C-alpha positions in Angstrom: 0.3 0.1 -0.1 1.3 3.5 -0.7 1.8 6.1 1.7 0.5 9.7 1.3 4.4 11.8 1.8 4.4 15.3 0.2 7.9 16.2 -1.0 9.3 19.3 -1.4 11.4 18.5 -4.1 8.5 17.3 -6.3 6.3 20.4 -5.1 8.1 22.8 -6.8 6.2 23.9 -9.8 9.0 23.5 -12.3 9.2 19.6 -11.2 6.0 18.9 -10.6 4.8 19.1 -13.9 8.0 17.7 -15.2 7.4 14.5 -13.6 3.7 14.5 -13.5 4.7 14.3 -17.5 7.1 11.8 -17.7 4.8 9.8 -15.4 2.6 8.7 -18.3 5.6 7.8 -20.2 8.6 4.8 -20.9 11.2 7.0 -22.4 10.2 11.2 -23.2 12.0 13.0 -25.2 13.5 15.9 -24.2 11.9 18.5 -27.1 8.6 16.8 -25.8 9.0 17.8 -22.1 10.0 21.1 -23.3 7.5 21.5 -25.7 5.4 20.8 -23.3 6.1 22.6 -20.2 7.5 25.5 -22.1 10.9 25.6 -20.4 14.1 26.9 -21.9 16.8 23.8 -22.6 18.6 25.7 -20.0 16.1 25.8 -17.3 14.8 22.0 -18.2 18.9 20.7 -18.2 19.0 22.3 -15.1 15.8 20.8 -13.2 16.4 17.1 -14.7 19.8 17.5 -13.4 17.8 18.0 -9.8 15.6 15.1 -10.1 18.7 12.7 -11.4 20.6 13.8 -8.8 17.9 13.1 -6.2 17.7 9.3 -7.8 14.0 10.5 -9.4 14.7 10.0 -12.9 16.9 8.4 -15.0 18.9 10.1 -18.0 19.5 8.8 -21.5 21.7 10.0 -23.5 22.2 8.8 -27.5 22.4 10.2 -31.2 20.4 9.7 -33.7 22.6 10.2 -36.8 25.1 13.1 -35.9 22.2 14.3 -33.4 22.4 14.5 -30.1 19.4 13.3 -28.3 18.0 13.5 -24.5 15.5 10.9 -23.4 14.2 10.6 -19.4 11.7 8.3 -17.2 10.9 8.1 -13.5 12.9 5.7 -11.7 11.2 3.4 -9.5 12.6 6.0 -6.3 11.0 8.4 -8.4 7.6 6.6 -8.9 7.2 5.7 -5.7 8.3 9.4 -4.2 5.9 11.3 -7.2 3.3 8.7 -6.3 3.5 9.5 -2.6 3.1 12.7 -3.5 -0.1 12.9 -5.4 -1.5 11.1 -2.0 -0.4 13.6 -0.1 -2.1 15.9 -2.1 -5.5 14.3 -3.1 -5.2 14.4 1.3 -5.0 17.8 1.5 -7.7 18.9 -1.4 -10.1 16.2 -0.1 -9.8 18.4 4.1 -11.6 20.8 1.8 -14.5 18.3 1.8 -17.5 19.5 -1.2 -16.5 23.2 -0.8 -13.9 22.9 -4.2 -16.1 20.4 -5.7 -17.8 22.8 -7.7 -21.9 22.1 -9.9 -22.1 21.2 -13.6 -23.9 24.2 -13.8 -22.3 27.3 -12.5 
């Protein structure tokens, strides 16, 4: 069973966007992540390095022809941290109860 655990590293908006995007893929291409989130190459590279240093992301570098290609995926540690963080967020939101659920007629 997964236990909720708020993760300060993942919670930063840019990193949360990156992790949630790559959580839905096996491997995500650097340009796909960059374009989907709207970051510069250097900003994305810095965030991926932070996540990699924490053991949350694995980076793969290869070549397609003569062009370098960088891809990223969540490690099992990163997947567990993300799942626990999402559960912690769900618990926080659930405390607000029905007040945050909008009626479809609004």
